[in-house]
N, C-alpha and C positions, 0 to 999 in steps of 0.2 A: 704135063695136065693136071689140074687143080679142083681140087673138089669141096665141100661143105659138107660137113655131117647133120643128119636131119634131126629131127626131137629126139629119136629113139638112139641117137648117137652113129647111125649105119651110115657107110658110103659106099660108092661103086664107080667106078671106071671101064665104061664098054668100051668094045670097037679097039682093042687095043691090039696091036700086032704084036706074034709070039717074039719072046726074048725076054732077057733079064732086066729087072728094074727094082728100083730103091722104093718103097713108101715111105715118105717120111711126115710125121706128125709137128705140127707146131702148136704145144701145150698151151690152151686155152688161159687167159686171167685168173689167177684165182683157183687155180689147179695145180697138182703137182704130178707129175708121171711115175706111176711106179714099174712100169715096163719101159724096155727102151725104146726111143722115138722114130727108129727106122728098122724096118723091116726087107728083107732082099726075098723078091721072090720072083719063079721061075715059070715063064707060061707057054706052052706048046700049042699046035692049033688047036683051036677052039677049046681050049681049056681055061678052066674057073678057079683063082687061087685065093687065098685067105691072108689080111694082114691087118690084124686086132690090135688094140692099143688098150691100157690101162692109166687111169688117170684118177686121182684121189683128191679132195679138198683138205684144206688145213683147216682146223678146229680152236677149242678154246677150253682152259681147263679154270675154274675159277673158284673161290671161296672167300672166308672170312676166318680170323682170329679173334674168338669175344670173349669177353669177360666170364666167367662163372660166379655170378653173384654168391649163391649158394653153398660151390664147392662139390656140389652132388655129381657131377658129370654128366648131369643129361639138360640138353638143349632144352631148357624155359623162356616160356613168353619174355621175361626180363632178362634174359642175356642177351640184351640187345648194345651192349657197348662195345665199340671194338678198340682193340691195342694195335696202336700205331708202330711201326720201325722193326717188327717180327721177322726174320728171314725163313723165308717158304722157297726152297728146291723140287723142282719137276726132275725125276730123276725115271732110267729106265727101271724095270724090275731085274736087273740082275748090279743096281745100285750105280751105273753111269749117271752124272750131271749131265741135264740136257738145257736148262733154266733156270736163273737166282731171281728172286722177287721177294719185295719189301713191301708189308703191307703199309697202306695210307693209313690217312686219321680217322678213318671209318671202322678201319681192320681189313680191310677187303685186298684181297691181291688179285690178278687173272695173267696166264699165259695164251698168248694167241698165236696165232699163225703154226700150232702144233699138228704135225702129222697125224694120221690115225695110228693107232697101237695101244698096248699095257703100259701104263707109268705107274710112279708111285710120288705124291705130293709129300713131303718132309717137311717138317718145323721143326723149327730151332728155339728153344723158351729163352724169352728173356731174363738175364738176370733178375734174381728177385721173384719170379714167377716159377708154379710149375703146371705142368698138363693135369686136366684132370677128364677130359673125355674128347675122341674125334668123332665126327661123323661117321666112321666106319669102324667099326670095333676089331681088335680090343684097341686099348687106350696106349699107344705106342708112339704118338706125334707123327704116326704116317695114316696115308687115305690111300689105297690102289684107285684106278680106275681105267676103263675102259673106252675110249674116243675113238670112233667112227667119223665116216666121210663128213666134212661140213658140219659136224654135231659142237655145239654150244655146252659144256658140262660147268652148272651150277652145284652151289652146298657141299663144295667138299672142304668141311670145315672144322675150327679145331676149337675146344674150350680152356682157357687157362685160366687161375686163380692166381691170386697175390698173396705170398705170408703175411698174416696178420701177428697181433700182439695182443696179451690179457695185460691189464698194469692195473694198479688199486694200492689200498695201504691199510695197516692193522692201528687203530687208533683209541687211545683212552675216551674212552668214555664220561667225562667227568661228571655228569647230573645222573648216569645210567639210565636214560630213558631209552635209547636204543635207536636215536636218531642223531645224525651228524649235523649237530649243533656248529655256531661259530667256534664255539669255544676250545671242540674236538680235534686239537693240532696234535697234540705229544703222543708220539710213535711209541709203538709196543711191538721191543724186538727184543732175540730172535723169536720168529713164529716161521714153524715150517709149513709150508701151502704145497696143496697137491693139487694137480687139475687132472680132471678126468675128462676124455672124449666118450660123449654118449650116457655117462654117469657111473662107469664100471671100466672101461680103461682107460688106465694112468699112463700117460704120454708124458710128464713132467711133475718134478718134485722140487721146490727154490726155499730158498731162506731167503726172509723179506731182511733189508737194509736196516742199522741204527735208528733213521727217523720213520719207522714203518714202511716204509713204500716197498713193493715189490715188481718185477716185469718179466713176463714168461714171451720170448719172442718169435718169430719164426712156427707160427703156427698155420695149418691147413686152416681156413674159412668153414668149421663145423659145428655144430653145438657143443660146451663144456660146462663141465662143474667144478667150481674151486672150492676146497674143502680146505677148513684153518682147523 
């Protein structure tokens, strides 16, 4: 006999003679079986037996890798520019890779047809970039997610910032007016310059070049004070 489940998922075969039987489920499209699709039953005279099955729907896990404009690790309203070409790996909670994705031009990624369960989304920073924040703390380039049947999880995102640099010059003020005039082209060297983060935390000390120029590379995008 063949039966079709009702809206509540139930079915019943009636008027079945006693004997040994196998109930076979055909998994419907868009579902995955989480229990065996066959159940053996033995009916005696007038008895009733149960044969139940569990199915689940795969879901999706999505998010973005965005530019942290001010480098504060907070998802601000102006942090809308995506970073393309970032590798994002979906792993089990014990570190086994499930799928790998590369962010698109707008910084987004999506893993589809993911069975329900607990996962970790792991981002690998692109060269020249560093992580400032994740949608799930702490800032460790990992976001833990729990996916249920048929669920579409979004917002599993990362913030990255690109290292910046400070450049400038120490020049002779020919007429002493405190304005960088066209004639002020001769450098003053050697001069020691100190770069403070937040005005108090010394992060770099450099001596300028013979032409008066200096450059301090590989700095996170925060507020600095340059002291000559």
